[in-house]
FIDOLO-300892 format. One record per residue (C-alpha): residue in three letters; x, y, z. Coordinates in nm, 2 decimals, always signed. Layout:
BEGIN
<node ala; <X; Y; Z>>
...
This chain:
BEGIN
<node met; <+0.00; +0.00; +0.01>>
<node asp; <+0.13; +0.33; -0.10>>
<node pro; <+0.20; +0.57; +0.19>>
<node val; <-0.03; +0.87; +0.24>>
<node ile; <+0.13; +1.19; +0.11>>
<node lys; <+0.07; +1.48; +0.34>>
<node met; <-0.01; +1.80; +0.15>>
<node arg; <+0.08; +2.13; +0.29>>
<node glu; <-0.05; +2.46; +0.18>>
<node pro; <+0.21; +2.68; -0.01>>
<node leu; <+0.40; +2.92; +0.21>>
<node ala; <+0.26; +3.23; +0.01>>
<node tyr; <-0.07; +3.11; +0.10>>
<node arg; <+0.01; +3.05; +0.47>>
<node met; <+0.17; +3.39; +0.50>>
<node arg; <-0.13; +3.60; +0.37>>
<node pro; <-0.18; +3.88; +0.63>>
<node gln; <-0.48; +3.85; +0.85>>
<node thr; <-0.49; +4.19; +0.98>>
<node leu; <-0.43; +4.54; +0.84>>
<node asp; <-0.12; +4.58; +1.05>>
<node glu; <+0.03; +4.26; +0.88>>
<node ile; <+0.00; +4.41; +0.54>>
<node ile; <+0.34; +4.54; +0.39>>
<node gly; <+0.36; +4.87; +0.22>>
<node gln; <+0.05; +5.08; +0.09>>
<node gln; <+0.09; +5.33; +0.39>>
<node his; <-0.09; +5.58; +0.17>>
<node leu; <-0.39; +5.40; +0.23>>
<node leu; <-0.33; +5.21; +0.56>>
<node ser; <-0.16; +5.49; +0.77>>
<node ala; <-0.33; +5.64; +1.08>>
<node his; <-0.49; +5.88; +0.85>>
<node gly; <-0.51; +5.65; +0.54>>
<node val; <-0.85; +5.63; +0.38>>
<node leu; <-0.88; +5.24; +0.40>>
<node arg; <-0.77; +5.24; +0.77>>
<node arg; <-1.04; +5.51; +0.83>>
<node cys; <-1.30; +5.28; +0.66>>
<node ala; <-1.20; +4.98; +0.87>>
<node glu; <-1.21; +5.19; +1.21>>
<node lys; <-1.55; +5.33; +1.11>>
<node lys; <-1.68; +4.98; +0.99>>
<node thr; <-1.77; +5.11; +0.65>>
<node leu; <-1.69; +4.98; +0.32>>
<node phe; <-1.77; +5.11; -0.05>>
<node ser; <-1.75; +4.94; -0.37>>
<node met; <-1.39; +4.99; -0.48>>
<node ile; <-1.14; +4.87; -0.73>>
<node phe; <-0.77; +4.81; -0.63>>
<node tyr; <-0.52; +4.82; -0.91>>
<node gly; <-0.14; +4.77; -0.93>>
<node pro; <+0.14; +4.52; -1.01>>
<node pro; <+0.09; +4.15; -0.95>>
<node gly; <+0.19; +4.01; -0.60>>
<node ile; <+0.14; +4.30; -0.40>>
<node gly; <-0.16; +4.19; -0.19>>
<node lys; <-0.45; +4.34; -0.37>>
<node thr; <-0.69; +4.05; -0.30>>
<node thr; <-0.55; +4.00; +0.04>>
<node leu; <-0.61; +4.36; +0.13>>
<node ala; <-0.98; +4.32; +0.02>>
<node met; <-1.03; +4.00; +0.24>>
<node val; <-0.86; +4.16; +0.52>>
<node leu; <-1.09; +4.49; +0.49>>
<node ala; <-1.41; +4.28; +0.48>>
<node asn; <-1.29; +4.09; +0.81>>
<node glu; <-1.19; +4.41; +0.99>>
<node val; <-1.52; +4.56; +0.91>>
<node gly; <-1.69; +4.24; +1.01>>
<node leu; <-1.88; +4.18; +0.69>>
<node pro; <-1.89; +3.84; +0.50>>
<node tyr; <-1.71; +3.82; +0.18>>
<node arg; <-1.73; +3.57; -0.13>>
<node met; <-1.47; +3.54; -0.40>>
<node phe; <-1.55; +3.56; -0.77>>
<node asn; <-1.31; +3.52; -1.05>>
<node ala; <-1.41; +3.72; -1.36>>
<node val; <-1.24; +3.48; -1.61>>
<node asn; <-1.41; +3.15; -1.51>>
<node gly; <-1.69; +3.27; -1.30>>
<node thr; <-2.03; +3.21; -1.46>>
<node lys; <-2.37; +3.40; -1.46>>
<node lys; <-2.50; +3.11; -1.24>>
<node asp; <-2.23; +3.17; -0.98>>
<node leu; <-2.32; +3.55; -0.98>>
<node asp; <-2.69; +3.47; -0.94>>
<node ala; <-2.61; +3.26; -0.62>>
<node leu; <-2.42; +3.56; -0.49>>
<node phe; <-2.71; +3.78; -0.54>>
<node ala; <-2.94; +3.54; -0.36>>
<node glu; <-2.68; +3.53; -0.07>>
<node ala; <-2.68; +3.90; -0.06>>
<node arg; <-3.04; +3.91; +0.01>>
<node leu; <-2.99; +3.69; +0.31>>
<node tyr; <-2.69; +3.88; +0.43>>
<node pro; <-2.71; +4.25; +0.38>>
<node gly; <-2.35; +4.41; +0.31>>
<node leu; <-2.20; +4.10; +0.15>>
<node val; <-1.86; +4.17; +0.00>>
<node val; <-1.80; +4.01; -0.34>>
<node ile; <-1.42; +4.02; -0.41>>
<node ile; <-1.37; +3.99; -0.79>>
<node asp; <-1.02; +3.89; -0.92>>
<node glu; <-0.93; +4.01; -1.28>>
<node val; <-1.21; +4.25; -1.26>>
<node his; <-1.10; +4.40; -1.60>>
<node arg; <-1.20; +4.05; -1.75>>
<node leu; <-1.57; +4.08; -1.67>>
<node asn; <-1.77; +4.05; -1.98>>
<node lys; <-2.07; +4.27; -2.07>>
<node asp; <-2.33; +4.02; -1.97>>
<node lys; <-2.18; +3.97; -1.63>>
<node gln; <-2.14; +4.35; -1.57>>
<node asp; <-2.51; +4.39; -1.67>>
<node leu; <-2.61; +4.15; -1.40>>
<node leu; <-2.37; +4.31; -1.14>>
<node leu; <-2.45; +4.68; -1.21>>
<node pro; <-2.78; +4.72; -1.04>>
<node his; <-2.66; +4.54; -0.73>>
<node val; <-2.37; +4.76; -0.69>>
<node glu; <-2.57; +5.06; -0.76>>
<node asn; <-2.84; +5.00; -0.51>>
<node gly; <-2.59; +4.87; -0.25>>
<node ser; <-2.72; +4.54; -0.20>>
<node leu; <-2.37; +4.42; -0.21>>
<node thr; <-2.03; +4.57; -0.20>>
<node met; <-1.80; +4.50; -0.48>>
<node ile; <-1.41; +4.50; -0.43>>
<node gly; <-1.23; +4.44; -0.75>>
<node ala; <-0.86; +4.35; -0.80>>
<node thr; <-0.67; +4.40; -1.12>>
<node thr; <-0.32; +4.47; -1.27>>
<node ala; <-0.46; +4.69; -1.55>>
<node asn; <-0.52; +5.06; -1.53>>
<node pro; <-0.89; +5.07; -1.47>>
<node leu; <-0.92; +5.40; -1.65>>
<node his; <-0.84; +5.21; -1.97>>
<node ser; <-0.96; +4.86; -1.90>>
<node ile; <-1.27; +4.88; -1.68>>
<node asn; <-1.62; +4.95; -1.81>>
<node pro; <-1.71; +5.32; -1.74>>
<node ala; <-2.05; +5.20; -1.60>>
<node ile; <-1.86; +4.98; -1.34>>
<node arg; <-1.60; +5.22; -1.29>>
<node ser; <-1.82; +5.51; -1.20>>
<node arg; <-2.00; +5.32; -0.92>>
<node cys; <-1.66; +5.25; -0.76>>
<node his; <-1.38; +5.43; -0.59>>
<node leu; <-1.04; +5.35; -0.75>>
<node phe; <-0.73; +5.30; -0.54>>
<node ala; <-0.38; +5.26; -0.67>>
<node leu; <-0.16; +5.01; -0.48>>
<node asn; <+0.20; +5.07; -0.51>>
<node ala; <+0.47; +4.83; -0.62>>
<node leu; <+0.67; +4.70; -0.31>>
<node asp; <+1.05; +4.80; -0.26>>
<node glu; <+1.32; +4.56; -0.17>>
<node ala; <+1.29; +4.67; +0.20>>
<node asp; <+0.91; +4.56; +0.19>>
<node ile; <+1.02; +4.22; +0.05>>
<node leu; <+1.30; +4.16; +0.29>>
<node gln; <+1.05; +4.23; +0.57>>
<node ala; <+0.80; +3.99; +0.43>>
<node leu; <+1.07; +3.71; +0.38>>
<node gln; <+1.20; +3.78; +0.74>>
<node his; <+0.84; +3.74; +0.88>>
<node ala; <+0.81; +3.41; +0.70>>
<node leu; <+1.12; +3.28; +0.86>>
<node glu; <+1.02; +3.38; +1.20>>
<node ala; <+0.64; +3.32; +1.20>>
<node glu; <+0.48; +3.00; +1.33>>
<node arg; <+0.26; +2.95; +1.02>>
<node gly; <+0.59; +3.02; +0.81>>
<node phe; <+0.93; +2.84; +0.90>>
<node asp; <+0.90; +2.92; +1.27>>
<node gly; <+1.28; +2.96; +1.28>>
<node ser; <+1.37; +2.62; +1.13>>
<node leu; <+1.53; +2.78; +0.81>>
<node arg; <+1.84; +2.99; +0.81>>
<node val; <+1.90; +3.22; +0.50>>
<node asp; <+2.23; +3.41; +0.46>>
<node glu; <+2.18; +3.79; +0.41>>
<node asp; <+2.32; +3.80; +0.06>>
<node ala; <+2.08; +3.51; -0.02>>
<node met; <+1.78; +3.70; +0.12>>
<node arg; <+1.87; +4.01; -0.08>>
<node phe; <+1.91; +3.81; -0.39>>
<node ile; <+1.55; +3.65; -0.36>>
<node ala; <+1.42; +4.02; -0.28>>
<node ala; <+1.60; +4.15; -0.62>>
<node gln; <+1.46; +3.85; -0.83>>
<node ser; <+1.11; +3.92; -0.70>>
<node asn; <+1.07; +4.26; -0.86>>
<node gly; <+0.84; +4.39; -0.58>>
<node asp; <+0.61; +4.07; -0.60>>
<node val; <+0.59; +3.94; -0.25>>
<node arg; <+0.42; +3.61; -0.37>>
<node tyr; <+0.70; +3.54; -0.61>>
<node ala; <+0.96; +3.61; -0.32>>
<node leu; <+0.79; +3.37; -0.10>>
<node asn; <+0.78; +3.10; -0.38>>
<node leu; <+1.14; +3.14; -0.43>>
<node leu; <+1.22; +3.10; -0.07>>
<node glu; <+1.00; +2.80; -0.03>>
<node leu; <+1.18; +2.64; -0.33>>
<node ala; <+1.51; +2.70; -0.17>>
<node ser; <+1.40; +2.55; +0.15>>
<node val; <+1.33; +2.24; -0.02>>
<node leu; <+1.65; +2.22; -0.20>>
<node cys; <+1.89; +2.32; +0.08>>
<node glu; <+2.08; +2.09; +0.31>>
<node asp; <+2.07; +2.13; +0.70>>
<node gly; <+1.81; +2.41; +0.68>>
<node his; <+2.06; +2.65; +0.54>>
<node val; <+2.00; +2.87; +0.22>>
<node thr; <+2.32; +3.02; +0.07>>
<node arg; <+2.36; +3.25; -0.22>>
<node ala; <+2.56; +2.96; -0.39>>
<node leu; <+2.26; +2.75; -0.37>>
<node leu; <+2.04; +3.02; -0.53>>
<node asp; <+2.28; +3.05; -0.82>>
<node his; <+2.28; +2.68; -0.85>>
<node cys; <+1.90; +2.68; -0.88>>
<node gln; <+1.93; +2.93; -1.18>>
<node met; <+1.62; +3.13; -1.06>>
<node val; <+1.46; +3.35; -1.32>>
<node pro; <+1.40; +3.72; -1.24>>
<node asn; <+1.03; +3.81; -1.23>>
<node gln; <+0.91; +4.04; -1.49>>
<node his; <+0.58; +4.21; -1.52>>
<node thr; <+0.54; +4.21; -1.88>>
<node ser; <+0.21; +4.02; -1.91>>
<node lys; <-0.03; +4.18; -2.17>>
<node glu; <-0.31; +4.13; -1.91>>
<node gly; <-0.16; +4.42; -1.71>>
<node asp; <+0.02; +4.74; -1.75>>
<node gly; <+0.36; +4.60; -1.73>>
<node his; <+0.38; +4.51; -2.09>>
<node tyr; <+0.28; +4.85; -2.21>>
<node asp; <+0.49; +5.01; -1.95>>
<node leu; <+0.80; +4.82; -2.10>>
<node leu; <+0.71; +4.92; -2.45>>
<node ser; <+0.69; +5.29; -2.33>>
<node ala; <+1.01; +5.30; -2.16>>
<node phe; <+1.17; +5.12; -2.47>>
<node gln; <+1.04; +5.38; -2.71>>
<node lys; <+1.13; +5.68; -2.48>>
<node ser; <+1.48; +5.56; -2.44>>
<node ile; <+1.55; +5.55; -2.79>>
<node arg; <+1.36; +5.89; -2.85>>
<node gly; <+1.58; +6.03; -2.57>>
<node ser; <+1.91; +5.87; -2.76>>
<node asp; <+1.99; +5.67; -2.44>>
<node val; <+2.14; +5.37; -2.62>>
<node asp; <+2.22; +5.19; -2.30>>
<node ala; <+1.86; +5.21; -2.14>>
<node ala; <+1.72; +5.11; -2.50>>
<node leu; <+1.94; +4.80; -2.49>>
<node tyr; <+1.83; +4.71; -2.14>>
<node tyr; <+1.47; +4.73; -2.22>>
<node leu; <+1.53; +4.54; -2.54>>
<node ala; <+1.69; +4.26; -2.34>>
<node leu; <+1.39; +4.24; -2.09>>
<node phe; <+1.16; +4.22; -2.40>>
<node leu; <+1.37; +3.93; -2.55>>
<node asp; <+1.32; +3.74; -2.24>>
<node thr; <+0.96; +3.75; -2.29>>
<node asn; <+1.00; +3.58; -2.63>>
<node asp; <+0.73; +3.85; -2.76>>
<node leu; <+0.91; +3.93; -3.08>>
<node glu; <+0.58; +4.04; -3.25>>
<node ser; <+0.52; +4.32; -3.00>>
<node leu; <+0.88; +4.42; -3.02>>
<node glu; <+0.91; +4.43; -3.39>>
<node arg; <+0.58; +4.65; -3.42>>
<node arg; <+0.71; +4.89; -3.17>>
<node leu; <+1.05; +4.91; -3.34>>
<node leu; <+0.87; +5.01; -3.69>>
<node val; <+0.67; +5.27; -3.50>>
<node ile; <+0.98; +5.42; -3.35>>
<node ala; <+1.16; +5.41; -3.68>>
<node tyr; <+0.89; +5.62; -3.85>>
<node glu; <+0.77; +5.82; -3.56>>
<node asp; <+1.08; +5.93; -3.38>>
<node ile; <+1.37; +5.90; -3.63>>
<node gly; <+1.18; +5.94; -3.97>>
<node leu; <+1.34; +6.20; -4.20>>
<node gly; <+1.60; +6.25; -3.97>>
<node asn; <+1.78; +5.94; -4.08>>
<node pro; <+1.56; +5.76; -4.35>>
<node ala; <+1.84; +5.50; -4.40>>
<node ala; <+1.81; +5.39; -4.05>>
<node val; <+1.45; +5.34; -4.11>>
<node ala; <+1.52; +5.12; -4.39>>
<node arg; <+1.81; +4.93; -4.21>>
<node thr; <+1.54; +4.86; -3.92>>
<node ile; <+1.29; +4.70; -4.16>>
<node gln; <+1.58; +4.48; -4.29>>
<node ala; <+1.68; +4.39; -3.93>>
<node ile; <+1.32; +4.30; -3.84>>
<node asp; <+1.30; +4.08; -4.16>>
<node ala; <+1.63; +3.91; -4.05>>
<node ala; <+1.50; +3.84; -3.70>>
<node lys; <+1.18; +3.69; -3.84>>
<node arg; <+1.41; +3.47; -4.05>>
<node ile; <+1.65; +3.34; -3.80>>
<node gly; <+1.44; +3.33; -3.49>>
<node met; <+1.57; +3.35; -3.13>>
<node pro; <+1.83; +3.34; -2.98>>
<node glu; <+2.01; +3.49; -3.30>>
<node ala; <+1.74; +3.74; -3.35>>
<node arg; <+1.87; +3.94; -3.08>>
<node ile; <+2.18; +4.06; -3.30>>
<node pro; <+1.99; +4.23; -3.57>>
<node leu; <+1.75; +4.37; -3.33>>
<node ser; <+2.04; +4.51; -3.11>>
<node met; <+2.18; +4.66; -3.42>>
<node ala; <+1.85; +4.83; -3.51>>
<node val; <+1.82; +4.96; -3.16>>
<node ile; <+2.15; +5.10; -3.16>>
<node asp; <+2.12; +5.26; -3.49>>
<node leu; <+1.79; +5.42; -3.40>>
<node ala; <+1.89; +5.53; -3.07>>
<node leu; <+2.20; +5.71; -3.20>>
<node ser; <+2.04; +5.85; -3.51>>
<node pro; <+1.92; +6.21; -3.55>>
<node lys; <+1.55; +6.24; -3.46>>
<node ser; <+1.26; +6.41; -3.66>>
<node arg; <+0.90; +6.39; -3.60>>
<node ser; <+0.82; +6.63; -3.88>>
<node ala; <+0.66; +6.38; -4.09>>
<node glu; <+0.41; +6.29; -3.82>>
<node ser; <+0.36; +6.66; -3.74>>
<node ala; <+0.30; +6.72; -4.10>>
<node ile; <+0.02; +6.45; -4.17>>
<node asp; <-0.15; +6.55; -3.84>>
<node ala; <-0.17; +6.91; -3.93>>
<node ala; <-0.31; +6.81; -4.28>>
<node met; <-0.57; +6.57; -4.14>>
<node gln; <-0.68; +6.84; -3.89>>
<node lys; <-0.73; +7.09; -4.19>>
<node ala; <-0.91; +6.82; -4.39>>
<node arg; <-1.14; +6.73; -4.12>>
<node ala; <-1.22; +7.10; -4.02>>
<node lys; <-1.29; +7.24; -4.38>>
<node ala; <-1.45; +7.07; -4.69>>
<node cys; <-1.26; +7.18; -5.01>>
<node ser; <-1.31; +7.07; -5.38>>
<node val; <-1.01; +6.95; -5.58>>
<node pro; <-0.92; +7.21; -5.83>>
<node asp; <-1.08; +7.14; -6.19>>
<node tyr; <-0.74; +7.12; -6.35>>
<node leu; <-0.62; +6.86; -6.12>>
<node lys; <-0.93; +6.62; -6.17>>
<node tyr; <-0.89; +6.30; -6.35>>
<node thr; <-1.14; +6.38; -6.62>>
<node pro; <-1.18; +6.77; -6.65>>
<node ala; <-1.39; +6.73; -6.97>>
<node ala; <-1.55; +7.09; -6.93>>
<node leu; <-1.22; +7.27; -6.93>>
<node his; <-1.06; +7.43; -7.22>>
<node glu; <-0.73; +7.27; -7.34>>
<node glu; <-0.54; +7.58; -7.23>>
<node asp; <-0.66; +7.55; -6.88>>
<node arg; <-0.58; +7.19; -6.83>>
<node tyr; <-0.30; +7.04; -6.67>>
<node asp; <-0.01; +6.98; -6.93>>
<node tyr; <+0.15; +6.64; -6.90>>
<node gly; <+0.41; +6.73; -7.16>>
<node leu; <+0.54; +7.06; -6.99>>
<node pro; <+0.73; +6.95; -6.66>>
<node ala; <+0.90; +7.28; -6.63>>
<node leu; <+0.54; +7.41; -6.54>>
<node trp; <+0.46; +7.16; -6.25>>
<node pro; <+0.67; +7.34; -5.97>>
<node tyr; <+0.46; +7.66; -6.06>>
<node ile; <+0.10; +7.51; -6.03>>
<node gln; <-0.11; +7.57; -5.73>>
<node tyr; <-0.20; +7.22; -5.59>>
<node leu; <-0.40; +7.32; -5.29>>
<node pro; <-0.76; +7.42; -5.30>>
<node glu; <-0.81; +7.79; -5.33>>
<node glu; <-0.93; +7.83; -4.99>>
<node leu; <-0.62; +7.66; -4.85>>
<node lys; <-0.34; +7.80; -5.10>>
<node his; <-0.15; +7.97; -4.82>>
<node glu; <-0.15; +7.66; -4.57>>
<node arg; <+0.20; +7.50; -4.47>>
<node phe; <+0.17; +7.15; -4.30>>
<node tyr; <+0.55; +7.04; -4.33>>
<node ser; <+0.80; +7.21; -4.13>>
<node pro; <+1.14; +7.04; -4.18>>
<node gly; <+1.36; +6.93; -3.88>>
<node asn; <+1.74; +7.03; -3.88>>
<node gln; <+1.89; +6.72; -3.71>>
<node gly; <+1.99; +6.51; -4.00>>
<node lys; <+2.19; +6.59; -4.31>>
<node tyr; <+1.91; +6.42; -4.52>>
<node glu; <+1.63; +6.65; -4.38>>
<node lys; <+1.86; +6.95; -4.39>>
<node ala; <+1.88; +6.89; -4.79>>
<node leu; <+1.50; +6.85; -4.80>>
<node ala; <+1.47; +7.18; -4.62>>
<node glu; <+1.71; +7.36; -4.87>>
<node asn; <+1.50; +7.22; -5.15>>
<node leu; <+1.17; +7.31; -4.99>>
<node gln; <+1.29; +7.67; -4.94>>
<node lys; <+1.36; +7.70; -5.31>>
<node leu; <+1.02; +7.55; -5.41>>
<node arg; <+0.82; +7.77; -5.17>>
<node ala; <+0.99; +8.07; -5.32>>
<node his; <+0.78; +7.99; -5.65>>
<node leu; <+0.48; +8.19; -5.71>>
<node arg; <+0.23; +7.92; -5.76>>
<node thr; <-0.09; +7.99; -5.95>>
<node ala; <-0.43; +7.83; -6.05>>
<node asp; <-0.44; +8.03; -6.38>>
<node leu; <-0.27; +7.76; -6.60>>
<node arg; <-0.36; +7.94; -6.91>>
<node gln; <-0.16; +8.25; -6.80>>
<node leu; <+0.13; +8.01; -6.68>>
<node lys; <+0.13; +7.84; -7.02>>
<node gln; <+0.17; +8.18; -7.20>>
<node arg; <+0.44; +8.30; -6.97>>
<node phe; <+0.64; +7.98; -7.03>>
<node arg; <+0.60; +8.00; -7.41>>
<node ser; <+0.70; +8.38; -7.42>>
<node lys; <+1.02; +8.29; -7.22>>
<node lys; <+1.10; +7.99; -7.46>>
<node asp; <+1.04; +8.20; -7.77>>
């Protein structure tokens, strides 16, 4: 007969705070004058949404708050919870006024579930506390959002993580003093966790299983080849924060920062998002400042797609270095934005002589395909817009400086819509 295997709850689960005083960080909400501390003291809760990075205790804080106020709570996961589950919660709320429903991944609530939930949140028959890694201003339906108070939870720093690890080593429901961890090993675990206390506790628990004689050293952790925690999931803001930092670093010509963020992205193996962002950067930030670098970026992306990782890192690195150190020009973007703004503000007709089939025009008033010398002197903008200027060249790169010089010469020409007169003038010069 096989021996019975005794299962134990994970360390991160056992170490969940049970009171507000045990919660690490979030002092802007939990200090003596913090809004959530005051709510607990006054035994009052409102529907609210907690948002912030993963592993900082959003769901735990919701559970502790409900306990401190003395209200029953139930959990509901927006991903796999059903309408039947919601109906059961509504029925329970009728029996227990003030029931708190804690919704994980609240940004994943579909429209049907939102429609069911809204009237109950609105009339206060239940209190909803949502938890999400996504910014609710972008990810939560406005109907839900407007009925809730929004609270941002801050990422934990290394000191916070070290405090949580030390508590786990000492607490009875943790290791109760049975595990010894060297200081450099503790700091390594904290650094690897990137502000995620759950991730840190999981690493500590793994180290406790692998160590001998209840002693965790830095050498042991190196041997485990622990992977740093990166908040790059598309479900939260981390992915978009990384993209933003990457683009801003290139825009600011900080090649070292750009390479660092590139390295973080490569570790996620999300080459599609990275390559799309590189194309955006090439055209949006470098543009006419160095068009050759734009072309080289396209070549690098094509090469990366062909060869795949890990070798794809090399052409992508070349592209990032090239873009970061190139002259920057956003003149093309500014030019088209100005033109689009004008086009949407005022409806204008194409001049008759520029139309595809200007049948009603006399031959002398038509565009002449055989006289290229005339073309730079013809007015192409509609009459109402003939004095508009959309493109303002930059002066950072040699290429756009050359464009600027040519543009200056061209804009010195007096353009006209009177093609008959223009033709006559050119003929007289020719004669």
